[in-house]
C-alpha positions as CSV (number, residue, x, y, z in Angstrom):
1,M,0.0,0.0,0.0
2,K,1.4,3.4,-1.0
3,H,2.0,6.3,1.3
4,P,-1.3,8.2,1.5
5,L,0.2,11.7,1.5
6,T,2.2,11.1,-1.8
7,H,-0.7,9.4,-3.6
8,N,-3.7,11.3,-2.4
9,Y,-3.4,15.0,-3.2
10,R,-6.6,15.9,-1.4
11,L,-5.3,14.4,1.8
12,L,-1.9,16.1,1.3
13,I,-3.6,19.5,0.9
14,F,-5.8,18.9,4.0
15,Y,-2.7,17.8,5.9
16,A,-0.7,20.9,4.9
17,L,-3.6,23.3,5.6
18,F,-4.2,21.8,9.0
19,W,-0.7,22.3,10.2
20,A,-0.5,25.7,8.6
21,V,-3.5,26.9,10.5
22,I,-2.2,25.4,13.8
23,G,1.3,27.0,13.1
24,I,-0.1,30.5,12.4
25,T,-2.3,30.3,15.5
26,N,0.7,29.3,17.6
27,F,2.8,32.1,16.1
28,I,0.2,34.7,16.9
29,L,-0.3,33.5,20.5
30,L,3.5,33.5,21.1
31,V,3.9,37.0,19.9
32,L,0.8,38.7,21.2
33,W,0.0,36.7,24.3
34,Y,3.4,35.5,25.6
35,N,5.4,38.5,24.2
36,V,8.0,36.1,22.6
37,P,10.3,37.9,20.2
38,L,9.4,37.5,16.5
39,T,12.5,35.5,15.7
40,Y,12.0,32.9,18.5
41,A,8.2,32.7,17.7
42,L,8.9,32.1,14.0
43,L,11.6,29.5,14.7
44,D,9.4,27.7,17.3
45,T,6.5,27.6,14.8
46,I,8.7,26.3,11.9
47,T,10.4,23.6,14.0
48,T,7.1,22.5,15.7
49,F,4.5,22.8,13.0
50,I,6.5,22.3,9.8
51,L,9.5,20.2,10.8
52,Y,7.7,17.7,13.0
53,P,4.9,17.1,10.4
54,L,7.6,16.4,7.8
55,L,9.3,13.9,10.2
56,G,6.0,12.6,11.4
57,S,4.9,11.5,7.9
58,S,7.5,8.7,8.3
59,I,5.3,7.2,11.1
60,W,3.1,5.7,8.3
61,Y,5.8,3.1,7.6
62,S,6.0,2.1,11.2
63,I,2.3,1.3,11.3
64,R,2.2,-0.1,7.7
65,Y,4.5,-3.0,8.7
66,N,3.1,-3.4,12.3
67,S,-0.5,-4.1,11.8
68,L,-2.8,-4.3,14.8
69,E,-3.9,-7.8,13.6
70,E,-0.3,-9.1,13.2
71,V,1.4,-8.3,16.5
72,T,0.5,-8.4,20.2
73,I,-0.5,-5.2,22.0
74,G,2.5,-5.3,24.3
75,R,5.0,-5.6,21.4
76,L,3.2,-2.9,19.5
77,I,3.4,-0.4,22.5
78,L,7.1,-1.2,23.0
79,F,7.8,-0.7,19.3
80,H,6.0,2.6,19.1
81,F,7.6,3.9,22.3
82,I,11.1,3.2,20.9
83,A,10.1,4.7,17.5
84,A,8.7,7.8,19.3
85,S,11.9,8.2,21.4
86,I,14.1,8.0,18.3
87,L,11.9,10.5,16.4
88,C,11.8,12.9,19.3
89,G,15.6,12.6,19.6
90,I,16.1,13.5,16.0
91,W,13.5,16.3,16.2
92,I,15.1,17.9,19.3
93,S,18.6,17.7,17.7
94,L,17.3,19.5,14.6
95,I,15.6,22.1,16.8
96,Y,18.9,22.9,18.5
97,A,20.8,23.0,15.2
98,I,18.2,25.4,13.7
99,F,18.0,27.6,16.8
100,K,21.7,27.9,17.5
101,P,22.7,30.4,14.8
102,F,20.0,32.8,16.0
103,M,20.1,32.3,19.7
104,G,23.7,33.2,20.6
105,D,24.1,33.0,24.4
106,G,20.4,33.5,25.0
107,N,19.4,29.9,25.3
108,D,16.8,30.5,28.1
109,F,13.8,30.3,25.7
110,L,14.9,27.0,24.3
111,K,16.0,25.5,27.6
112,N,12.8,26.5,29.3
113,S,10.7,25.0,26.5
114,L,12.7,21.7,26.3
115,P,10.5,19.6,28.7
116,S,7.3,20.8,26.9
117,K,9.0,20.1,23.6
118,I,9.8,16.5,24.6
119,F,6.3,15.9,26.0
120,G,4.8,17.5,22.9
121,G,6.9,15.3,20.7
122,Y,5.4,12.1,22.3
123,V,1.9,13.6,22.2
124,M,2.2,14.5,18.5
125,Y,3.6,11.0,17.8
126,A,0.4,9.5,19.3
127,V,-1.7,11.9,17.3
128,F,0.1,10.9,14.1
129,L,-0.3,7.3,15.0
130,V,-4.0,7.5,15.4
131,F,-4.3,9.5,12.2
132,F,-2.3,7.0,10.1
133,Y,-4.0,4.0,11.6
134,A,-7.3,5.5,10.6
135,V,-6.0,6.2,7.1
136,N,-4.6,2.7,6.8
137,Y,-7.9,1.2,8.0
138,Y,-9.9,3.3,5.5
139,Q,-7.6,2.3,2.6
140,S,-7.6,-1.3,3.6
141,L,-11.4,-1.2,3.8
142,K,-11.6,0.4,0.3
143,E,-9.3,-2.3,-1.2
144,K,-11.3,-5.0,0.5
145,I,-14.6,-3.6,-0.9
146,K,-13.0,-3.3,-4.3
147,K,-11.7,-6.9,-4.2
148,E,-15.1,-8.2,-2.9
149,G,-16.7,-6.4,-5.9
150,E,-14.3,-8.1,-8.3
151,Y,-15.0,-11.5,-6.6
152,Q,-18.8,-10.9,-6.8
153,A,-18.4,-10.0,-10.5
154,L,-16.4,-13.3,-11.1
155,I,-19.0,-15.3,-9.2
156,R,-21.8,-13.6,-11.1
157,E,-20.1,-14.4,-14.4
158,A,-19.5,-18.0,-13.3
159,E,-23.1,-18.4,-12.4
160,L,-24.3,-17.0,-15.7
161,Q,-22.0,-19.3,-17.6
162,A,-23.2,-22.3,-15.6
163,L,-26.8,-21.4,-16.3
164,K,-26.0,-21.1,-20.0
165,S,-24.2,-24.4,-20.1
166,Q,-27.3,-26.2,-18.9
167,I,-29.3,-25.0,-22.0
168,N,-27.3,-26.2,-25.0
169,P,-26.6,-29.8,-23.9
170,H,-30.3,-30.3,-23.1
171,F,-31.4,-29.0,-26.4
172,L,-28.7,-30.9,-28.3
173,F,-29.7,-34.1,-26.6
174,N,-33.3,-33.8,-27.8
175,S,-32.3,-32.7,-31.3
176,L,-29.9,-35.5,-31.8
177,N,-32.5,-38.0,-30.6
178,S,-34.9,-36.6,-33.2
179,I,-32.3,-36.7,-36.0
180,A,-31.5,-40.3,-35.1
181,S,-35.2,-41.2,-35.4
182,L,-35.6,-39.3,-38.7
183,T,-32.6,-41.0,-40.3
184,V,-34.8,-44.2,-40.5
185,S,-38.2,-42.8,-41.1
186,N,-37.5,-39.7,-43.1
187,P,-33.8,-39.2,-44.2
188,E,-34.5,-36.0,-46.1
189,K,-36.0,-34.4,-43.0
190,A,-33.0,-35.7,-41.0
191,Q,-30.6,-34.0,-43.4
192,E,-32.6,-30.7,-43.2
193,M,-32.6,-30.8,-39.5
194,V,-28.8,-31.4,-39.4
195,I,-28.3,-28.4,-41.6
196,N,-30.6,-26.2,-39.5
197,L,-29.0,-27.5,-36.2
198,S,-25.6,-26.7,-37.6
199,T,-26.7,-23.1,-38.5
200,F,-28.3,-22.7,-35.1
201,M,-25.2,-23.9,-33.1
202,R,-22.9,-21.7,-35.2
203,F,-25.1,-18.7,-34.4
204,S,-25.2,-19.6,-30.7
205,L,-21.4,-19.9,-30.6
206,M,-20.9,-16.6,-32.3
207,H,-22.8,-14.8,-29.7
208,N,-22.2,-16.9,-26.7
209,E,-19.5,-14.6,-25.4
210,K,-21.9,-11.6,-25.4
211,E,-24.1,-11.4,-22.4
212,M,-26.4,-8.9,-24.1
213,V,-27.6,-8.9,-27.8
214,S,-30.2,-7.0,-29.7
215,F,-33.8,-8.3,-29.6
216,S,-33.7,-8.6,-33.4
217,R,-30.7,-11.0,-33.1
218,E,-32.4,-13.0,-30.4
219,L,-35.5,-13.4,-32.7
220,E,-33.3,-14.6,-35.5
221,N,-31.9,-17.2,-33.1
222,I,-35.4,-18.3,-32.0
223,K,-36.6,-18.6,-35.6
224,L,-33.6,-20.9,-36.3
225,Y,-34.6,-23.0,-33.3
226,L,-38.2,-23.2,-34.4
227,S,-37.1,-24.2,-37.9
228,I,-35.3,-27.2,-36.4
229,E,-38.4,-28.2,-34.3
230,K,-40.6,-27.6,-37.3
231,V,-38.8,-30.4,-39.2
232,R,-39.5,-32.6,-36.2
233,F,-43.2,-31.7,-35.6
234,G,-44.4,-30.5,-38.9
235,K,-47.9,-28.9,-38.9
236,K,-48.3,-29.6,-35.2
237,L,-46.1,-26.6,-34.5
238,N,-47.3,-23.2,-35.5
239,A,-45.5,-20.0,-34.4
240,E,-46.9,-16.5,-34.6
241,F,-45.0,-13.3,-33.9
242,E,-46.5,-9.8,-33.2
243,I,-43.5,-7.5,-32.6
244,D,-43.4,-3.7,-32.5
245,A,-40.7,-2.6,-34.9
246,H,-39.2,-0.1,-32.4
247,C,-38.6,-2.9,-30.0
248,L,-36.1,-4.7,-32.3
249,D,-33.2,-2.5,-31.1
250,A,-33.8,-3.2,-27.4
251,E,-31.1,-5.2,-25.6
252,I,-31.9,-8.6,-24.2
253,P,-29.7,-11.3,-22.5
254,N,-28.3,-13.8,-25.0
255,M,-30.2,-17.1,-25.4
256,I,-32.8,-16.0,-22.8
257,L,-35.9,-16.9,-25.0
258,Q,-34.9,-20.4,-26.3
259,P,-35.7,-22.2,-23.0
260,V,-39.2,-20.7,-23.0
261,F,-39.9,-22.0,-26.5
262,E,-38.4,-25.3,-25.7
263,N,-40.7,-25.5,-22.6
264,A,-43.7,-24.6,-24.8
265,I,-42.8,-27.4,-27.3
266,K,-42.1,-30.0,-24.6
267,Y,-45.4,-29.4,-22.7
268,G,-47.6,-28.2,-25.5
269,V,-46.7,-29.6,-28.9
270,Y,-45.1,-32.9,-27.8
271,E,-48.1,-33.9,-25.6
272,T,-50.9,-33.5,-28.2
273,T,-51.9,-34.6,-31.7
274,E,-53.5,-31.2,-32.5
275,Q,-51.9,-28.1,-33.8
276,V,-50.4,-26.0,-31.1
277,T,-49.8,-22.3,-31.6
278,I,-47.0,-20.4,-29.8
279,R,-47.8,-16.7,-29.9
280,T,-45.1,-14.2,-29.2
281,T,-46.0,-10.5,-28.6
282,C,-43.7,-7.7,-27.6
283,E,-44.1,-4.1,-26.7
284,C,-41.9,-1.3,-25.3
285,D,-43.2,0.6,-22.3
286,G,-40.8,3.4,-21.3
287,N,-37.5,1.8,-20.3
288,V,-39.0,-1.7,-20.2
289,L,-39.2,-4.4,-22.9
290,K,-42.2,-6.7,-22.3
291,I,-42.2,-10.1,-24.0
292,I,-45.2,-12.4,-23.7
293,I,-45.1,-16.0,-25.0
294,V,-48.3,-18.0,-24.9
295,N,-48.7,-21.6,-26.0
296,D,-51.8,-23.9,-26.1
297,Y,-51.7,-27.1,-24.2
298,D,-54.1,-29.9,-23.3
299,F,-54.7,-29.7,-19.6
300,S,-56.4,-33.2,-19.5
301,T,-53.2,-34.9,-20.6
302,L,-50.7,-32.9,-18.6
303,K,-50.4,-31.6,-15.1
304,R,-47.7,-29.1,-14.5
305,K,-45.6,-29.2,-11.4
306,G,-43.9,-25.9,-11.0
307,E,-41.2,-24.6,-13.3
308,G,-38.9,-26.7,-15.4
309,I,-35.1,-26.3,-15.3
310,G,-35.2,-24.0,-18.4
311,L,-37.6,-21.6,-16.8
312,R,-35.8,-21.6,-13.5
313,N,-32.6,-20.8,-15.3
314,I,-34.3,-17.8,-17.0
315,R,-35.6,-16.5,-13.7
316,K,-32.2,-16.9,-12.1
317,R,-30.3,-15.3,-15.0
318,L,-32.6,-12.3,-15.0
319,E,-32.2,-11.9,-11.2
320,I,-28.4,-12.0,-11.5
321,I,-28.2,-9.6,-14.4
322,Y,-30.7,-7.0,-13.3
323,N,-30.7,-7.7,-9.5
324,Q,-34.5,-7.9,-9.5
325,P,-36.4,-11.1,-8.6
326,D,-39.7,-10.5,-10.3
327,L,-38.8,-10.1,-14.0
328,M,-40.5,-13.3,-15.1
329,K,-44.2,-14.0,-14.5
330,I,-45.8,-17.3,-15.3
331,T,-49.6,-17.8,-15.6
332,D,-51.4,-21.1,-16.2
333,H,-54.7,-20.5,-17.9
334,K,-55.5,-24.2,-17.9
335,T,-55.8,-24.3,-21.7
336,S,-52.8,-22.1,-22.4
337,F,-49.5,-21.3,-20.6
338,E,-48.2,-17.8,-20.5
339,V,-44.6,-16.6,-19.8
340,Q,-44.0,-12.9,-19.4
341,L,-40.5,-11.5,-19.4
342,I,-39.8,-7.9,-18.3
343,I,-36.4,-6.7,-19.6
344,P,-35.2,-3.4,-18.2
345,Q,-33.6,-1.1,-20.7
346,K,-31.0,1.6,-20.2
347,P,-32.6,5.1,-20.5
348,V,-31.7,6.9,-23.7
349,V,-29.7,10.1,-23.1
350,S,-30.7,12.8,-25.5
């Protein structure tokens, strides 16, 4: 940790102004109240309130390498008593060296003030000690908060990557199983599905490093995904989109919609012989992008038990990214299942 007075100009200015005010006050009192000659008053002010603060700045190093947490109280007191004695000895010696050319034989002022100088030296050492311990504690606290912020960011990124990693393998597993079945029953559809899957995965890998993408890009990704599932389910799967054009530039977390559509297909299309429509509507309301995805399903053949892993991942990702727990709302209408996503947007600065 660097010396605070050499790397914090505000603190240095405050430090200099503080001792300047104290020094000027002392000079005025000596001259006007105690009738001390101007020369002696000036020398006393310089040696006490300029020289000692310069020497006292070195006390930082004595506390920097003798932390309260690392040494015992007894050892700490002994160390600082010895350090204070050495500093006071150097200070008194310099006072005599500075006063001597001006004092001549009139050493009474200096001799009379010597006991108070020594006592004042120890007192000022204690003041400096408290000051630098406070500064050291404050700087350590700032560094700790900064490191904790960095650790939290790393943890947040790790959690997001873990949530993302649960999506692709699950989808791949289902798609490869479908391709395996189609290779026997319909080789042409299997080939079409392989091509679409390849395109989808290439698209996903291209944008996997970005946490945020435009809503238009995410829609392209979803349409690729639906084209894969369309090969698998044919006319059973019908997708409708009603998107406001000015919403397309909004930012949205990457791959956040795919698990919603996968959930709709798993619990809606897969479980019925009838055509199932997945309707997607979107609107921008102020600084919020609202996406609603509704799919039909046959309540008599399926009983839902809470959220699947895909929907839980979405809820968790949104909470991590935006630090809000209520950005996904789920409503079961018995004949249809609705997922509403609320994506906060950065306000546009005009």
